[in-house]
CHARMM-style PDB file with segment names, atoms N, HN, CA, C and O in Angstrom:
ATOM      1  N   UNK     1     -11.658  -0.428  -8.374  1.00  0.00      PROA
ATOM      2  CA  UNK     1     -11.071   0.845  -8.730  1.00  0.00      PROA
ATOM      3  C   UNK     1      -9.658   0.612  -9.238  1.00  0.00      PROA
ATOM      4  O   UNK     1      -9.049  -0.421  -8.963  1.00  0.00      PROA
ATOM      5  N   UNK     2      -9.154   1.564  -9.968  1.00  0.00      PROA
ATOM      6  HN  UNK     2      -9.649   2.404 -10.192  1.00  0.00      PROA
ATOM      7  CA  UNK     2      -7.787   1.487 -10.474  1.00  0.00      PROA
ATOM      8  C   UNK     2      -6.912   2.446  -9.673  1.00  0.00      PROA
ATOM      9  O   UNK     2      -7.224   3.627  -9.522  1.00  0.00      PROA
ATOM     10  N   UNK     3      -5.816   1.905  -9.167  1.00  0.00      PROA
ATOM     11  HN  UNK     3      -5.563   0.945  -9.290  1.00  0.00      PROA
ATOM     12  CA  UNK     3      -4.835   2.711  -8.454  1.00  0.00      PROA
ATOM     13  C   UNK     3      -3.490   2.503  -9.136  1.00  0.00      PROA
ATOM     14  O   UNK     3      -3.332   1.598  -9.955  1.00  0.00      PROA
ATOM     15  N   UNK     4      -2.547   3.328  -8.799  1.00  0.00      PROA
ATOM     16  HN  UNK     4      -2.675   4.063  -8.133  1.00  0.00      PROA
ATOM     17  CA  UNK     4      -1.176   3.123  -9.260  1.00  0.00      PROA
ATOM     18  C   UNK     4      -0.400   2.525  -8.097  1.00  0.00      PROA
ATOM     19  O   UNK     4      -0.278   3.138  -7.037  1.00  0.00      PROA
ATOM     20  N   UNK     5       0.115   1.335  -8.303  1.00  0.00      PROA
ATOM     21  HN  UNK     5       0.015   0.836  -9.164  1.00  0.00      PROA
ATOM     22  CA  UNK     5       0.883   0.633  -7.282  1.00  0.00      PROA
ATOM     23  C   UNK     5       2.320   0.549  -7.753  1.00  0.00      PROA
ATOM     24  O   UNK     5       2.621  -0.142  -8.726  1.00  0.00      PROA
ATOM     25  N   UNK     6       3.198   1.242  -7.072  1.00  0.00      PROA
ATOM     26  HN  UNK     6       2.953   1.803  -6.281  1.00  0.00      PROA
ATOM     27  CA  UNK     6       4.609   1.308  -7.466  1.00  0.00      PROA
ATOM     28  C   UNK     6       4.743   1.662  -8.946  1.00  0.00      PROA
ATOM     29  O   UNK     6       5.502   1.036  -9.686  1.00  0.00      PROA
ATOM     30  N   UNK     7       3.994   2.669  -9.353  1.00  0.00      PROA
ATOM     31  HN  UNK     7       3.378   3.177  -8.752  1.00  0.00      PROA
ATOM     32  CA  UNK     7       4.006   3.235 -10.711  1.00  0.00      PROA
ATOM     33  C   UNK     7       3.394   2.344 -11.790  1.00  0.00      PROA
ATOM     34  O   UNK     7       3.583   2.607 -12.977  1.00  0.00      PROA
ATOM     35  N   UNK     8       2.661   1.291 -11.403  1.00  0.00      PROA
ATOM     36  HN  UNK     8       2.507   1.077 -10.438  1.00  0.00      PROA
ATOM     37  CA  UNK     8       1.968   0.440 -12.378  1.00  0.00      PROA
ATOM     38  C   UNK     8       0.477   0.463 -12.066  1.00  0.00      PROA
ATOM     39  O   UNK     8       0.074   0.396 -10.905  1.00  0.00      PROA
ATOM     40  N   UNK     9      -0.335   0.557 -13.113  1.00  0.00      PROA
ATOM     41  HN  UNK     9      -0.007   0.612 -14.056  1.00  0.00      PROA
ATOM     42  CA  UNK     9      -1.779   0.552 -12.937  1.00  0.00      PROA
ATOM     43  C   UNK     9      -2.207  -0.794 -12.363  1.00  0.00      PROA
ATOM     44  O   UNK     9      -1.773  -1.843 -12.838  1.00  0.00      PROA
ATOM     45  N   UNK    10      -3.059  -0.762 -11.341  1.00  0.00      PROA
ATOM     46  HN  UNK    10      -3.412   0.090 -10.955  1.00  0.00      PROA
ATOM     47  CA  UNK    10      -3.457  -1.970 -10.620  1.00  0.00      PROA
ATOM     48  C   UNK    10      -4.944  -1.888 -10.319  1.00  0.00      PROA
ATOM     49  O   UNK    10      -5.417  -0.893  -9.770  1.00  0.00      PROA
ATOM     50  N   UNK    11      -5.683  -2.934 -10.678  1.00  0.00      PROA
ATOM     51  HN  UNK    11      -5.299  -3.743 -11.124  1.00  0.00      PROA
ATOM     52  CA  UNK    11      -7.116  -3.016 -10.398  1.00  0.00      PROA
ATOM     53  C   UNK    11      -7.296  -3.569  -8.989  1.00  0.00      PROA
ATOM     54  O   UNK    11      -6.748  -4.620  -8.656  1.00  0.00      PROA
ATOM     55  N   UNK    12      -8.064  -2.862  -8.163  1.00  0.00      PROA
ATOM     56  HN  UNK    12      -8.509  -2.008  -8.433  1.00  0.00      PROA
ATOM     57  CA  UNK    12      -8.196  -3.216  -6.753  1.00  0.00      PROA
ATOM     58  C   UNK    12      -9.644  -3.057  -6.321  1.00  0.00      PROA
ATOM     59  O   UNK    12     -10.260  -2.022  -6.573  1.00  0.00      PROA
ATOM     60  N   UNK    13     -10.193  -4.088  -5.664  1.00  0.00      PROA
ATOM     61  HN  UNK    13      -9.692  -4.929  -5.459  1.00  0.00      PROA
ATOM     62  CA  UNK    13     -11.587  -4.057  -5.238  1.00  0.00      PROA
ATOM     63  C   UNK    13     -11.762  -3.731  -3.759  1.00  0.00      PROA
ATOM     64  O   UNK    13     -12.892  -3.615  -3.285  1.00  0.00      PROA
ATOM     65  N   UNK    14     -10.668  -3.584  -3.027  1.00  0.00      PROA
ATOM     66  HN  UNK    14      -9.750  -3.679  -3.411  1.00  0.00      PROA
ATOM     67  CA  UNK    14     -10.757  -3.299  -1.599  1.00  0.00      PROA
ATOM     68  C   UNK    14     -10.967  -1.824  -1.321  1.00  0.00      PROA
ATOM     69  O   UNK    14     -11.276  -1.035  -2.214  1.00  0.00      PROA
ATOM     70  N   UNK    15     -10.788  -1.473  -0.043  1.00  0.00      PROA
ATOM     71  HN  UNK    15     -10.537  -2.114   0.683  1.00  0.00      PROA
ATOM     72  CA  UNK    15     -11.036  -0.093   0.366  1.00  0.00      PROA
ATOM     73  C   UNK    15      -9.849   0.538   1.090  1.00  0.00      PROA
ATOM     74  O   UNK    15      -9.544   1.710   0.875  1.00  0.00      PROA
ATOM     75  N   UNK    16      -9.183  -0.230   1.943  1.00  0.00      PROA
ATOM     76  HN  UNK    16      -9.431  -1.182   2.118  1.00  0.00      PROA
ATOM     77  CA  UNK    16      -8.142   0.313   2.811  1.00  0.00      PROA
ATOM     78  C   UNK    16      -6.756  -0.214   2.441  1.00  0.00      PROA
ATOM     79  O   UNK    16      -6.619  -1.168   1.675  1.00  0.00      PROA
ATOM     80  N   UNK    17      -5.734   0.431   3.003  1.00  0.00      PROA
ATOM     81  HN  UNK    17      -5.845   1.206   3.625  1.00  0.00      PROA
ATOM     82  CA  UNK    17      -4.357  -0.018   2.780  1.00  0.00      PROA
ATOM     83  C   UNK    17      -4.193  -1.469   3.212  1.00  0.00      PROA
ATOM     84  O   UNK    17      -3.576  -2.262   2.501  1.00  0.00      PROA
ATOM     85  N   UNK    18      -4.741  -1.821   4.368  1.00  0.00      PROA
ATOM     86  HN  UNK    18      -5.243  -1.177   4.946  1.00  0.00      PROA
ATOM     87  CA  UNK    18      -4.584  -3.195   4.854  1.00  0.00      PROA
ATOM     88  C   UNK    18      -5.223  -4.191   3.896  1.00  0.00      PROA
ATOM     89  O   UNK    18      -4.701  -5.292   3.721  1.00  0.00      PROA
ATOM     90  N   UNK    19      -6.331  -3.835   3.277  1.00  0.00      PROA
ATOM     91  HN  UNK    19      -6.756  -2.941   3.419  1.00  0.00      PROA
ATOM     92  CA  UNK    19      -6.964  -4.709   2.279  1.00  0.00      PROA
ATOM     93  C   UNK    19      -6.009  -4.962   1.118  1.00  0.00      PROA
ATOM     94  O   UNK    19      -5.899  -6.088   0.632  1.00  0.00      PROA
ATOM     95  N   UNK    20      -5.326  -3.922   0.678  1.00  0.00      PROA
ATOM     96  HN  UNK    20      -5.416  -3.008   1.073  1.00  0.00      PROA
ATOM     97  CA  UNK    20      -4.369  -4.058  -0.421  1.00  0.00      PROA
ATOM     98  C   UNK    20      -3.222  -4.978  -0.026  1.00  0.00      PROA
ATOM     99  O   UNK    20      -2.831  -5.851  -0.801  1.00  0.00      PROA
ATOM    100  N   UNK    21      -2.683  -4.790   1.167  1.00  0.00      PROA
ATOM    101  HN  UNK    21      -3.000  -4.081   1.796  1.00  0.00      PROA
ATOM    102  CA  UNK    21      -1.586  -5.645   1.625  1.00  0.00      PROA
ATOM    103  C   UNK    21      -2.032  -7.097   1.743  1.00  0.00      PROA
ATOM    104  O   UNK    21      -1.260  -8.010   1.449  1.00  0.00      PROA
ATOM    105  N   UNK    22      -3.271  -7.317   2.170  1.00  0.00      PROA
ATOM    106  HN  UNK    22      -3.899  -6.576   2.409  1.00  0.00      PROA
ATOM    107  CA  UNK    22      -3.803  -8.683   2.251  1.00  0.00      PROA
ATOM    108  C   UNK    22      -3.897  -9.312   0.867  1.00  0.00      PROA
ATOM    109  O   UNK    22      -3.524 -10.472   0.690  1.00  0.00      PROA
ATOM    110  N   UNK    23      -4.389  -8.564  -0.114  1.00  0.00      PROA
ATOM    111  HN  UNK    23      -4.692  -7.621   0.030  1.00  0.00      PROA
ATOM    112  CA  UNK    23      -4.489  -9.065  -1.486  1.00  0.00      PROA
ATOM    113  C   UNK    23      -3.103  -9.418  -2.029  1.00  0.00      PROA
ATOM    114  O   UNK    23      -2.932 -10.419  -2.725  1.00  0.00      PROA
ATOM    115  N   UNK    24      -2.126  -8.583  -1.701  1.00  0.00      PROA
ATOM    116  HN  UNK    24      -2.265  -7.770  -1.136  1.00  0.00      PROA
ATOM    117  CA  UNK    24      -0.755  -8.803  -2.179  1.00  0.00      PROA
ATOM    118  C   UNK    24       0.004  -9.817  -1.329  1.00  0.00      PROA
ATOM    119  O   UNK    24       1.139 -10.172  -1.645  1.00  0.00      PROA
ATOM    120  N   UNK    25      -0.622 -10.279  -0.254  1.00  0.00      PROA
ATOM    121  HN  UNK    25      -1.545  -9.991   0.004  1.00  0.00      PROA
ATOM    122  CA  UNK    25      -0.020 -11.232   0.686  1.00  0.00      PROA
ATOM    123  C   UNK    25       1.291 -10.696   1.259  1.00  0.00      PROA
ATOM    124  O   UNK    25       2.296 -11.404   1.320  1.00  0.00      PROA
ATOM    125  N   UNK    26       1.257  -9.431   1.677  1.00  0.00      PROA
ATOM    126  HN  UNK    26       0.440  -8.856   1.628  1.00  0.00      PROA
ATOM    127  CA  UNK    26       2.424  -8.781   2.279  1.00  0.00      PROA
ATOM    128  C   UNK    26       2.256  -8.754   3.791  1.00  0.00      PROA
ATOM    129  O   UNK    26       1.199  -8.380   4.300  1.00  0.00      PROA
ATOM    130  N   UNK    27       3.299  -9.151   4.502  1.00  0.00      PROA
ATOM    131  HN  UNK    27       4.157  -9.455   4.089  1.00  0.00      PROA
ATOM    132  CA  UNK    27       3.320  -9.019   5.953  1.00  0.00      PROA
ATOM    133  C   UNK    27       3.560  -7.554   6.294  1.00  0.00      PROA
ATOM    134  O   UNK    27       4.194  -6.835   5.521  1.00  0.00      PROA
ATOM    135  N   UNK    28       3.070  -7.110   7.421  1.00  0.00      PROA
ATOM    136  HN  UNK    28       2.554  -7.694   8.049  1.00  0.00      PROA
ATOM    137  CA  UNK    28       3.229  -5.701   7.776  1.00  0.00      PROA
ATOM    138  C   UNK    28       4.611  -5.376   8.336  1.00  0.00      PROA
ATOM    139  O   UNK    28       5.034  -4.221   8.295  1.00  0.00      PROA
ATOM    140  N   UNK    29       5.314  -6.367   8.852  1.00  0.00      PROA
ATOM    141  HN  UNK    29       4.971  -7.306   8.884  1.00  0.00      PROA
ATOM    142  CA  UNK    29       6.646  -6.081   9.390  1.00  0.00      PROA
ATOM    143  C   UNK    29       7.629  -5.855   8.243  1.00  0.00      PROA
ATOM    144  O   UNK    29       7.624  -6.584   7.251  1.00  0.00      PROA
ATOM    145  N   UNK    30       8.454  -4.851   8.393  1.00  0.00      PROA
ATOM    146  HN  UNK    30       8.458  -4.259   9.198  1.00  0.00      PROA
ATOM    147  CA  UNK    30       9.440  -4.537   7.364  1.00  0.00      PROA
ATOM    148  C   UNK    30       8.865  -3.855   6.140  1.00  0.00      PROA
ATOM    149  O   UNK    30       9.515  -3.798   5.096  1.00  0.00      PROA
ATOM    150  N   UNK    31       7.643  -3.334   6.259  1.00  0.00      PROA
ATOM    151  HN  UNK    31       7.115  -3.381   7.107  1.00  0.00      PROA
ATOM    152  CA  UNK    31       6.969  -2.699   5.123  1.00  0.00      PROA
ATOM    153  C   UNK    31       6.590  -1.266   5.494  1.00  0.00      PROA
ATOM    154  O   UNK    31       6.187  -0.993   6.625  1.00  0.00      PROA
ATOM    155  N   UNK    32       6.724  -0.366   4.541  1.00  0.00      PROA
ATOM    156  HN  UNK    32       7.052  -0.588   3.623  1.00  0.00      PROA
ATOM    157  CA  UNK    32       6.239   1.008   4.685  1.00  0.00      PROA
ATOM    158  C   UNK    32       5.344   1.307   3.490  1.00  0.00      PROA
ATOM    159  O   UNK    32       5.570   0.801   2.391  1.00  0.00      PROA
ATOM    160  N   UNK    33       4.333   2.128   3.715  1.00  0.00      PROA
ATOM    161  HN  UNK    33       4.150   2.539   4.608  1.00  0.00      PROA
ATOM    162  CA  UNK    33       3.383   2.461   2.656  1.00  0.00      PROA
ATOM    163  C   UNK    33       3.263   3.982   2.546  1.00  0.00      PROA
ATOM    164  O   UNK    33       3.156   4.689   3.549  1.00  0.00      PROA
ATOM    165  N   UNK    34       3.284   4.461   1.312  1.00  0.00      PROA
ATOM    166  HN  UNK    34       3.371   3.887   0.498  1.00  0.00      PROA
ATOM    167  CA  UNK    34       3.069   5.885   1.047  1.00  0.00      PROA
ATOM    168  C   UNK    34       1.929   6.031   0.048  1.00  0.00      PROA
ATOM    169  O   UNK    34       1.812   5.251  -0.898  1.00  0.00      PROA
ATOM    170  N   UNK    35       1.102   7.026   0.267  1.00  0.00      PROA
ATOM    171  HN  UNK    35       1.197   7.660   1.035  1.00  0.00      PROA
ATOM    172  CA  UNK    35       0.039   7.379  -0.673  1.00  0.00      PROA
ATOM    173  C   UNK    35       0.299   8.810  -1.113  1.00  0.00      PROA
ATOM    174  O   UNK    35       0.380   9.723  -0.291  1.00  0.00      PROA
ATOM    175  N   UNK    36       0.428   8.991  -2.415  1.00  0.00      PROA
ATOM    176  HN  UNK    36       0.362   8.249  -3.083  1.00  0.00      PROA
ATOM    177  CA  UNK    36       0.678  10.321  -2.976  1.00  0.00      PROA
ATOM    178  C   UNK    36       1.801  11.048  -2.225  1.00  0.00      PROA
ATOM    179  O   UNK    36       1.662  12.208  -1.839  1.00  0.00      PROA
ATOM    180  N   UNK    37       2.896  10.348  -2.034  1.00  0.00      PROA
ATOM    181  HN  UNK    37       3.009   9.405  -2.348  1.00  0.00      PROA
ATOM    182  CA  UNK    37       4.138  10.859  -1.443  1.00  0.00      PROA
ATOM    183  C   UNK    37       4.048  11.158   0.051  1.00  0.00      PROA
ATOM    184  O   UNK    37       4.884  11.888   0.585  1.00  0.00      PROA
ATOM    185  N   UNK    38       3.047  10.605   0.728  1.00  0.00      PROA
ATOM    186  HN  UNK    38       2.368  10.013   0.293  1.00  0.00      PROA
ATOM    187  CA  UNK    38       2.915  10.766   2.176  1.00  0.00      PROA
ATOM    188  C   UNK    38       2.999   9.401   2.842  1.00  0.00      PROA
ATOM    189  O   UNK    38       2.186   8.520   2.563  1.00  0.00      PROA
ATOM    190  N   UNK    39       3.984   9.223   3.727  1.00  0.00      PROA
ATOM    191  HN  UNK    39       4.644   9.939   3.953  1.00  0.00      PROA
ATOM    192  CA  UNK    39       4.103   7.967   4.461  1.00  0.00      PROA
ATOM    193  C   UNK    39       2.904   7.842   5.397  1.00  0.00      PROA
ATOM    194  O   UNK    39       2.551   8.785   6.104  1.00  0.00      PROA
ATOM    195  N   UNK    40       2.285   6.659   5.389  1.00  0.00      PROA
ATOM    196  HN  UNK    40       2.572   5.893   4.814  1.00  0.00      PROA
ATOM    197  CA  UNK    40       1.108   6.417   6.213  1.00  0.00      PROA
ATOM    198  C   UNK    40       1.513   5.541   7.395  1.00  0.00      PROA
ATOM    199  O   UNK    40       2.066   4.460   7.190  1.00  0.00      PROA
ATOM    200  N   UNK    41       1.254   5.978   8.622  1.00  0.00      PROA
ATOM    201  HN  UNK    41       0.805   6.856   8.788  1.00  0.00      PROA
ATOM    202  CA  UNK    41       1.616   5.170   9.793  1.00  0.00      PROA
ATOM    203  C   UNK    41       0.889   3.828   9.795  1.00  0.00      PROA
ATOM    204  O   UNK    41      -0.289   3.748   9.446  1.00  0.00      PROA
ATOM    205  N   UNK    42       1.593   2.790  10.186  1.00  0.00      PROA
ATOM    206  HN  UNK    42       2.550   2.855  10.470  1.00  0.00      PROA
ATOM    207  CA  UNK    42       1.032   1.438  10.238  1.00  0.00      PROA
ATOM    208  C   UNK    42      -0.239   1.400  11.092  1.00  0.00      PROA
ATOM    209  O   UNK    42      -1.154   0.628  10.807  1.00  0.00      PROA
ATOM    210  N   UNK    43      -0.295   2.211  12.116  1.00  0.00      PROA
ATOM    211  HN  UNK    43       0.448   2.838  12.348  1.00  0.00      PROA
ATOM    212  CA  UNK    43      -1.434   2.195  13.040  1.00  0.00      PROA
ATOM    213  C   UNK    43      -2.764   2.578  12.380  1.00  0.00      PROA
ATOM    214  O   UNK    43      -3.825   2.316  12.945  1.00  0.00      PROA
ATOM    215  N   UNK    44      -2.719   3.192  11.198  1.00  0.00      PROA
ATOM    216  HN  UNK    44      -1.857   3.405  10.739  1.00  0.00      PROA
ATOM    217  CA  UNK    44      -3.968   3.592  10.527  1.00  0.00      PROA
ATOM    218  C   UNK    44      -4.188   2.883   9.186  1.00  0.00      PROA
ATOM    219  O   UNK    44      -5.082   3.268   8.432  1.00  0.00      PROA
ATOM    220  N   UNK    45      -3.402   1.870   8.881  1.00  0.00      PROA
ATOM    221  HN  UNK    45      -2.676   1.558   9.494  1.00  0.00      PROA
ATOM    222  CA  UNK    45      -3.565   1.149   7.617  1.00  0.00      PROA
ATOM    223  C   UNK    45      -4.958   0.541   7.477  1.00  0.00      PROA
ATOM    224  O   UNK    45      -5.512   0.516   6.378  1.00  0.00      PROA
ATOM    225  N   UNK    46      -5.525   0.053   8.573  1.00  0.00      PROA
ATOM    226  HN  UNK    46      -5.075   0.073   9.466  1.00  0.00      PROA
ATOM    227  CA  UNK    46      -6.828  -0.617   8.503  1.00  0.00      PROA
ATOM    228  C   UNK    46      -7.975   0.363   8.282  1.00  0.00      PROA
ATOM    229  O   UNK    46      -9.084  -0.049   7.942  1.00  0.00      PROA
ATOM    230  N   UNK    47      -7.718   1.653   8.472  1.00  0.00      PROA
ATOM    231  HN  UNK    47      -6.817   1.987   8.748  1.00  0.00      PROA
ATOM    232  CA  UNK    47      -8.795   2.642   8.334  1.00  0.00      PROA
ATOM    233  C   UNK    47      -8.518   3.706   7.273  1.00  0.00      PROA
ATOM    234  O   UNK    47      -9.368   4.561   7.022  1.00  0.00      PROA
ATOM    235  N   UNK    48      -7.349   3.665   6.654  1.00  0.00      PROA
ATOM    236  HN  UNK    48      -6.658   2.970   6.858  1.00  0.00      PROA
ATOM    237  CA  UNK    48      -7.015   4.662   5.635  1.00  0.00      PROA
ATOM    238  C   UNK    48      -7.555   4.223   4.279  1.00  0.00      PROA
ATOM    239  O   UNK    48      -7.155   3.188   3.745  1.00  0.00      PROA
ATOM    240  N   UNK    49      -8.466   5.019   3.729  1.00  0.00      PROA
ATOM    241  HN  UNK    49      -8.791   5.860   4.163  1.00  0.00      PROA
ATOM    242  CA  UNK    49      -9.093   4.704   2.448  1.00  0.00      PROA
ATOM    243  C   UNK    49      -8.135   4.951   1.287  1.00  0.00      PROA
ATOM    244  O   UNK    49      -7.354   5.903   1.288  1.00  0.00      PROA
ATOM    245  N   UNK    50      -8.219   4.074   0.308  1.00  0.00      PROA
ATOM    246  HN  UNK    50      -8.854   3.301   0.307  1.00  0.00      PROA
ATOM    247  CA  UNK    50      -7.573   4.302  -0.980  1.00  0.00      PROA
ATOM    248  C   UNK    50      -8.643   4.851  -1.915  1.00  0.00      PROA
ATOM    249  O   UNK    50      -9.832   4.623  -1.692  1.00  0.00      PROA
ATOM    250  N   UNK    51      -8.245   5.557  -2.939  1.00  0.00      PROA
ATOM    251  HN  UNK    51      -7.279   5.742  -3.119  1.00  0.00      PROA
ATOM    252  CA  UNK    51      -9.208   6.147  -3.859  1.00  0.00      PROA
ATOM    253  C   UNK    51      -8.693   5.996  -5.285  1.00  0.00      PROA
ATOM    254  O   UNK    51      -7.494   5.827  -5.504  1.00  0.00      PROA
ATOM    255  N   UNK    52      -9.591   6.059  -6.239  1.00  0.00      PROA
ATOM    256  HN  UNK    52     -10.565   6.197  -6.061  1.00  0.00      PROA
ATOM    257  CA  UNK    52      -9.233   5.866  -7.646  1.00  0.00      PROA
ATOM    258  C   UNK    52      -8.110   6.811  -8.051  1.00  0.00      PROA
ATOM    259  O   UNK    52      -8.113   7.993  -7.706  1.00  0.00      PROA
ATOM    260  N   UNK    53      -7.173   6.275  -8.772  1.00  0.00      PROA
ATOM    261  HN  UNK    53      -7.170   5.315  -9.052  1.00  0.00      PROA
ATOM    262  CA  UNK    53      -6.013   6.993  -9.313  1.00  0.00      PROA
ATOM    263  C   UNK    53      -4.985   7.422  -8.273  1.00  0.00      PROA
ATOM    264  O   UNK    53      -4.038   8.132  -8.612  1.00  0.00      PROA
ATOM    265  N   UNK    54      -5.146   7.011  -7.012  1.00  0.00      PROA
ATOM    266  HN  UNK    54      -5.915   6.435  -6.737  1.00  0.00      PROA
ATOM    267  CA  UNK    54      -4.112   7.369  -6.035  1.00  0.00      PROA
ATOM    268  C   UNK    54      -2.833   6.602  -6.363  1.00  0.00      PROA
ATOM    269  O   UNK    54      -2.861   5.553  -7.006  1.00  0.00      PROA
ATOM    270  N   UNK    55      -1.729   7.147  -5.909  1.00  0.00      PROA
ATOM    271  HN  UNK    55      -1.706   7.999  -5.386  1.00  0.00      PROA
ATOM    272  CA  UNK    55      -0.420   6.544  -6.156  1.00  0.00      PROA
ATOM    273  C   UNK    55       0.093   5.959  -4.852  1.00  0.00      PROA
ATOM    274  O   UNK    55       0.426   6.676  -3.909  1.00  0.00      PROA
ATOM    275  N   UNK    56       0.145   4.628  -4.828  1.00  0.00      PROA
ATOM    276  HN  UNK    56      -0.126   4.046  -5.594  1.00  0.00      PROA
ATOM    277  CA  UNK    56       0.567   3.895  -3.641  1.00  0.00      PROA
ATOM    278  C   UNK    56       1.944   3.307  -3.895  1.00  0.00      PROA
ATOM    279  O   UNK    56       2.190   2.682  -4.927  1.00  0.00      PROA
ATOM    280  N   UNK    57       2.830   3.518  -2.943  1.00  0.00      PROA
ATOM    281  HN  UNK    57       2.629   4.025  -2.105  1.00  0.00      PROA
ATOM    282  CA  UNK    57       4.145   2.891  -3.003  1.00  0.00      PROA
ATOM    283  C   UNK    57       4.306   2.018  -1.780  1.00  0.00      PROA
ATOM    284  O   UNK    57       4.041   2.446  -0.656  1.00  0.00      PROA
ATOM    285  N   UNK    58       4.742   0.792  -2.006  1.00  0.00      PROA
ATOM    286  HN  UNK    58       4.957   0.445  -2.919  1.00  0.00      PROA
ATOM    287  CA  UNK    58       5.031  -0.136  -0.921  1.00  0.00      PROA
ATOM    288  C   UNK    58       6.530  -0.367  -0.920  1.00  0.00      PROA
ATOM    289  O   UNK    58       7.120  -0.769  -1.922  1.00  0.00      PROA
ATOM    290  N   UNK    59       7.127  -0.103   0.228  1.00  0.00      PROA
ATOM    291  HN  UNK    59       6.648   0.224   1.042  1.00  0.00      PROA
ATOM    292  CA  UNK    59       8.567  -0.280   0.396  1.00  0.00      PROA
ATOM    293  C   UNK    59       8.798  -1.444   1.345  1.00  0.00      PROA
ATOM    294  O   UNK    59       8.137  -1.549   2.379  1.00  0.00      PROA
ATOM    295  N   UNK    60       9.739  -2.320   0.996  1.00  0.00      PROA
ATOM    296  HN  UNK    60      10.276  -2.234   0.156  1.00  0.00      PROA
ATOM    297  CA  UNK    60      10.072  -3.449   1.850  1.00  0.00      PROA
ATOM    298  C   UNK    60      11.549  -3.402   2.201  1.00  0.00      PROA
ATOM    299  O   UNK    60      12.399  -3.153   1.346  1.00  0.00      PROA
ATOM    300  N   UNK    61      11.841  -3.646   3.473  1.00  0.00      PROA
ATOM    301  HN  UNK    61      11.151  -3.848   4.168  1.00  0.00      PROA
ATOM    302  CA  UNK    61      13.244  -3.686   3.876  1.00  0.00      PROA
ATOM    303  C   UNK    61      13.847  -5.012   3.419  1.00  0.00      PROA
ATOM    304  O   UNK    61      13.185  -6.049   3.403  1.00  0.00      PROA
ATOM    305  N   UNK    62      15.109  -4.943   3.054  1.00  0.00      PROA
ATOM    306  HN  UNK    62      15.647  -4.101   3.067  1.00  0.00      PROA
ATOM    307  CA  UNK    62      15.820  -6.125   2.571  1.00  0.00      PROA
ATOM    308  C   UNK    62      17.123  -6.233   3.347  1.00  0.00      PROA
ATOM    309  O   UNK    62      17.897  -5.278   3.423  1.00  0.00      PROA
ATOM    310  N   UNK    63      17.351  -7.390   3.913  1.00  0.00      PROA
ATOM    311  HN  UNK    63      16.722  -8.166   3.851  1.00  0.00      PROA
ATOM    312  CA  UNK    63      18.604  -7.624   4.637  1.00  0.00      PROA
ATOM    313  C   UNK    63      19.647  -8.159   3.660  1.00  0.00      PROA
ATOM    314  O   UNK    63      19.341  -8.959   2.775  1.00  0.00      PROA
ATOM    315  N   UNK    64      20.849  -7.711   3.834  1.00  0.00      PROA
ATOM    316  HN  UNK    64      21.097  -7.061   4.553  1.00  0.00      PROA
ATOM    317  CA  UNK    64      21.923  -8.174   2.952  1.00  0.00      PROA
ATOM    318  C   UNK    64      23.167  -8.475   3.766  1.00  0.00      PROA
ATOM    319  O   UNK    64      23.225  -8.250   4.975  1.00  0.00      PROA
ATOM    320  N   UNK    65      24.140  -8.982   3.071  1.00  0.00      PROA
ATOM    321  HN  UNK    65      24.093  -9.164   2.089  1.00  0.00      PROA
ATOM    322  CA  UNK    65      25.334  -9.300   3.834  1.00  0.00      PROA
ATOM    323  C   UNK    65      26.567  -9.326   3.035  1.00  0.00      PROA
ATOM    324  OT1 UNK    65      27.645  -9.584   3.570  1.00  0.00      PROA
TER     325      UNK     65
END
């Protein structure tokens, strides 16, 4: 299916948020995920379905100094 990932069209064969993070090789710590402008709790990433044309944003915390 095609989803929008951080405003770019992205082809994705998985089903859940956690599947997407695994494909992207993203660790769950320091990451937040929103689907269609709704923040999704980490506790439901493994069961939250993605759907064609949904807009997914992945936010990562960055430490600076």
